[in-house]
C-alpha positions in Angstrom: 90.6 -54.3 -22.0 87.7 -54.5 -19.6 84.4 -52.7 -19.5 85.0 -52.4 -15.7 87.9 -50.0 -16.5 85.3 -47.4 -17.6 84.8 -44.6 -15.1 83.0 -41.2 -14.8 84.7 -38.5 -12.6 83.1 -35.1 -11.9 84.3 -31.8 -10.5 82.5 -28.6 -9.8 83.8 -25.7 -11.8 84.5 -22.2 -10.4 84.2 -20.6 -13.8 82.0 -22.0 -16.6 84.1 -23.8 -19.2 87.3 -23.7 -17.2 88.1 -27.4 -16.4 88.9 -28.5 -12.9 90.4 -31.7 -11.5 87.5 -34.1 -10.8 86.9 -34.7 -7.1 84.1 -37.3 -7.2 83.4 -40.5 -9.1 80.0 -41.9 -10.0 78.8 -45.3 -11.1 77.2 -44.4 -14.4 75.0 -47.0 -16.2 76.2 -46.0 -19.7 78.4 -43.7 -21.7 76.5 -41.2 -23.7 78.7 -38.1 -23.7 79.1 -37.1 -27.4 80.9 -34.3 -29.1 78.9 -32.3 -31.6 80.9 -31.1 -34.7 79.4 -29.0 -37.4 80.7 -29.5 -40.9 80.5 -26.4 -43.3 81.1 -27.0 -47.0 81.6 -24.5 -49.8 80.4 -25.7 -53.2 80.4 -22.8 -55.5 80.6 -23.2 -59.3 84.1 -24.1 -60.4 85.1 -25.8 -63.6 86.5 -29.4 -63.3 85.3 -30.2 -59.8 84.5 -33.8 -59.1 82.9 -33.2 -55.7 83.4 -31.0 -52.6 87.0 -29.8 -52.6 89.1 -30.9 -49.6 90.1 -27.2 -49.0 86.5 -26.0 -48.9 85.5 -27.8 -45.6 85.4 -26.1 -42.2 84.9 -28.0 -39.0 83.2 -26.1 -36.2 83.3 -27.3 -32.5 79.7 -27.1 -31.2 80.3 -28.7 -27.8 78.0 -31.6 -27.2 75.6 -33.4 -24.9 75.6 -36.3 -22.5 73.5 -38.0 -19.9 74.5 -39.6 -16.6 72.3 -42.3 -15.1 73.0 -43.6 -11.7 71.3 -45.6 -8.9 70.6 -43.2 -6.1 72.9 -44.2 -3.2 72.6 -43.3 0.5 75.9 -41.2 0.3 77.7 -39.0 -2.1 74.8 -37.6 -4.2 75.0 -34.0 -3.1 77.3 -32.8 -5.9 74.9 -34.0 -8.6 71.8 -32.7 -6.8 73.2 -29.2 -6.3 73.5 -28.8 -10.1 69.8 -29.5 -10.6 68.6 -26.8 -8.2 68.3 -23.1 -7.9 69.1 -23.1 -4.2 70.9 -25.6 -2.0 71.1 -25.6 1.8 73.4 -27.8 3.9 74.7 -30.2 4.7 73.6 -29.3 8.2 74.4 -31.5 11.2 71.3 -32.7 13.1 72.0 -31.8 16.7 75.3 -33.5 17.7 74.6 -36.7 15.7 76.3 -38.3 12.8 73.3 -37.3 10.6 73.4 -34.4 8.1 70.6 -33.0 6.0 70.7 -31.2 2.7 68.0 -29.7 0.6 68.0 -28.8 -3.1 65.1 -26.6 -4.3 63.9 -25.3 -7.7 63.8 -21.6 -8.1 63.0 -19.0 -10.8 66.7 -18.4 -11.4 67.5 -22.0 -12.3 70.7 -24.0 -11.9 73.9 -22.0 -11.4 76.6 -24.7 -11.2 78.7 -26.1 -14.1 80.9 -29.2 -14.0 83.9 -30.9 -15.6 82.9 -34.5 -16.5 85.7 -36.9 -17.4 84.6 -40.1 -19.1 87.3 -42.8 -19.0 87.0 -45.2 -22.0 89.1 -48.4 -22.2 90.8 -49.2 -25.5 91.3 -52.6 -27.0 95.1 -52.6 -26.3 94.4 -52.4 -22.5 95.1 -48.7 -22.1 92.5 -46.1 -21.0 91.7 -42.8 -22.6 90.1 -39.9 -20.7 87.7 -37.6 -22.5 87.4 -34.4 -20.4 84.2 -32.5 -21.0 84.0 -29.0 -19.5 81.3 -26.4 -19.2 78.8 -29.2 -18.4 75.5 -27.6 -17.5 72.4 -29.6 -16.4 69.5 -29.1 -18.8 67.1 -31.8 -17.6 66.8 -34.6 -15.0 64.5 -37.4 -14.1 63.9 -40.0 -11.3 62.3 -43.4 -11.8 61.1 -46.1 -9.5 59.6 -49.4 -10.4 58.5 -52.3 -8.2 61.4 -54.8 -8.1 63.9 -52.1 -9.1 66.3 -49.5 -7.6 65.7 -45.8 -7.5 67.3 -44.2 -10.7 68.5 -40.6 -11.2 69.3 -39.4 -14.7 70.8 -36.0 -15.5 71.2 -34.5 -19.0 74.1 -32.2 -19.7 75.1 -29.7 -22.3 78.9 -29.1 -22.5 81.0 -26.4 -24.0 84.1 -28.4 -25.1 85.9 -31.8 -24.7 89.6 -32.6 -25.0 91.7 -35.7 -24.6 95.0 -34.2 -23.4 94.2 -34.3 -19.7 95.3 -37.3 -17.7 92.8 -39.7 -16.1 91.8 -38.4 -12.7 92.0 -40.6 -9.6 88.8 -42.4 -8.7 87.1 -41.0 -5.5 84.0 -43.1 -4.5 82.1 -42.7 -1.3 82.8 -45.7 1.1 80.2 -48.3 2.2 77.2 -47.1 0.1 73.8 -48.7 -0.4 71.3 -48.1 -3.1 67.7 -47.1 -2.4 65.2 -49.7 -3.6 61.4 -49.9 -4.2 60.9 -51.4 -0.7 62.2 -48.1 0.8 59.5 -45.9 -0.9 56.4 -44.4 0.6 54.0 -42.3 -1.6 51.9 -39.6 0.0 49.2 -37.9 -2.1 47.1 -35.0 -0.6 48.6 -35.8 2.9 47.4 -39.4 2.7 49.6 -42.5 2.1 48.9 -44.0 -1.3 49.5 -47.8 -1.3 48.7 -49.0 -4.8 51.5 -47.5 -7.0 53.5 -49.9 -9.0 55.8 -47.3 -10.7 56.7 -43.7 -10.4 58.6 -41.3 -12.8 59.2 -37.6 -12.8 60.9 -35.6 -15.7 62.3 -32.1 -15.2 63.0 -29.8 -18.2 65.0 -26.9 -16.9 64.3 -24.7 -20.0 68.0 -23.9 -20.5 69.1 -22.0 -23.6 72.3 -23.8 -24.7 73.1 -22.2 -28.2 74.4 -18.9 -27.1 76.9 -18.3 -29.9 77.8 -14.9 -31.3 79.6 -13.2 -34.1 82.4 -11.9 -31.9 86.1 -12.6 -32.2 86.6 -12.5 -28.4 83.6 -14.6 -27.6 84.1 -18.1 -26.1 82.8 -21.2 -27.9 79.4 -20.3 -26.5 77.9 -18.4 -23.6 76.9 -19.9 -20.3 73.5 -21.6 -20.7 70.7 -19.7 -19.0 67.1 -20.3 -18.3 65.0 -19.0 -21.2 61.5 -20.2 -20.2 59.4 -21.8 -17.6 60.8 -25.0 -16.1 58.5 -28.0 -16.5 58.1 -30.9 -14.0 55.8 -33.7 -15.2 55.5 -37.3 -14.2 53.2 -40.3 -13.8 52.2 -43.2 -11.5 51.1 -46.6 -12.7 48.8 -48.1 -10.1 46.2 -50.8 -9.4 42.8 -49.3 -9.5 41.5 -49.2 -5.9 39.3 -46.2 -5.6 38.0 -43.2 -7.6 39.7 -40.7 -5.3 42.4 -39.7 -7.8 40.0 -40.0 -10.8 37.7 -37.6 -9.0 40.6 -35.2 -8.3 41.5 -35.2 -12.0 37.9 -34.5 -13.1 37.6 -31.7 -10.5 41.0 -30.1 -11.4 42.1 -30.4 -7.7 45.5 -29.1 -6.8 47.2 -31.1 -4.0 50.5 -31.8 -2.4 52.6 -34.9 -3.2 55.6 -36.5 -1.4 57.7 -39.6 -2.2 60.2 -40.6 0.5 62.7 -43.4 0.5 63.9 -44.4 3.9 66.3 -47.2 4.7 66.1 -49.4 7.8 65.7 -47.5 11.0 68.8 -46.3 12.9 71.3 -47.1 10.2 73.1 -43.8 10.8 72.6 -44.0 14.6 69.6 -44.4 16.9 66.7 -42.3 15.7 68.3 -41.5 12.3 68.5 -43.3 9.0 69.3 -42.6 5.4 66.6 -40.8 3.4 66.0 -39.4 0.0 62.8 -37.3 -0.5 60.9 -35.5 -3.2 58.4 -32.9 -2.3 55.8 -31.2 -4.6 53.6 -28.7 -2.9 51.2 -28.2 -5.8 50.3 -31.0 -8.2 47.5 -31.6 -10.6 46.5 -34.8 -12.4 46.4 -34.5 -16.2 44.4 -37.6 -16.9 43.3 -40.5 -17.5 40.5 -42.9 -16.8 41.1 -46.4 -15.2 41.2 -49.4 -17.5 39.6 -52.8 -16.9 41.3 -56.0 -18.2 40.3 -59.6 -18.9 43.8 -60.8 -18.0 44.8 -58.7 -14.9 43.3 -56.4 -12.2 42.1 -53.0 -13.3 44.9 -50.5 -13.8 45.0 -46.7 -13.4 47.7 -44.6 -15.2 48.0 -41.3 -13.4 50.0 -38.6 -15.2 50.6 -35.3 -13.4 52.1 -31.9 -13.7 53.7 -29.8 -10.9 52.5 -26.2 -10.6 53.8 -23.1 -8.9 51.8 -22.1 -5.9 53.4 -18.7 -5.7 55.3 -19.3 -2.4 57.0 -22.7 -2.2 59.7 -24.2 -4.5 57.9 -26.4 -7.1 60.3 -29.3 -6.3 62.5 -29.9 -3.3 64.9 -32.8 -3.0 65.9 -33.5 0.6 68.6 -35.9 1.7 69.6 -37.3 5.1 73.0 -39.1 5.2 76.4 -39.0 6.9 77.7 -36.6 4.2 79.2 -33.5 5.9 80.0 -31.9 2.5 78.4 -31.9 -0.9 
């Protein structure tokens, strides 16, 4: 047995809940996919009972949930990102170069894709066992970047069912990949570069209704999760306190644009083109708070924010430049 035998393989489903053979593998940081089983007990009055009778228990499959956390790599991220968005464009070749761009934007309709996620778990006797989760629908996602760290993407899934009869899929990893790091990041606030951030995080709640179960003999385990409310995108910067610009914007209720872009060394794809990962928020508002002085460090400013709908642009757009010619 070796923990390095663990693996996570993913495939995009054509029909929600109908498993497919995984076509891509991702380097997950942990295994959190868990089946949810509801136990129903009948305990009516009956003479001589010592406890709940063994023939009065019903087990109901409730699907389950799981999260996938990965370092954001310069290749092979498109399949995950497509599931988070309402609309996806690309990959589109840039002129006749080796560079391709793709964009994934939030919309009122919400995510449409579902996935089969196979988690391979090694057993103590040296064998592996594959748990194949199907009907995996993204419900939330987040990105995080700290000074001295790598860019992290985490996706929360709701799944319809899981089984262990399907054989382990073949691993398919993109070749020669590199992770984005804090040194690659540039923060732009209100069209001006902001150079004092020490960490950034953004959390997306996609407002998906996942408990669509009905009293119907022909119904599946549950209906396809759908958006049932307004999506929420919130986040925060931690920064050294260098000016009152952002404090004043908070006090005034100013709405502004925000962009965070990670770019690797120039010309890594070819001359004039490098690998990029970019988050764009056209309408953002600070939600507080005041800077804080310290007797043991420089003054700090925590800057939580919320993303708003400006009525015309996607609230959040994720853009990628890479050599990926397919998602």
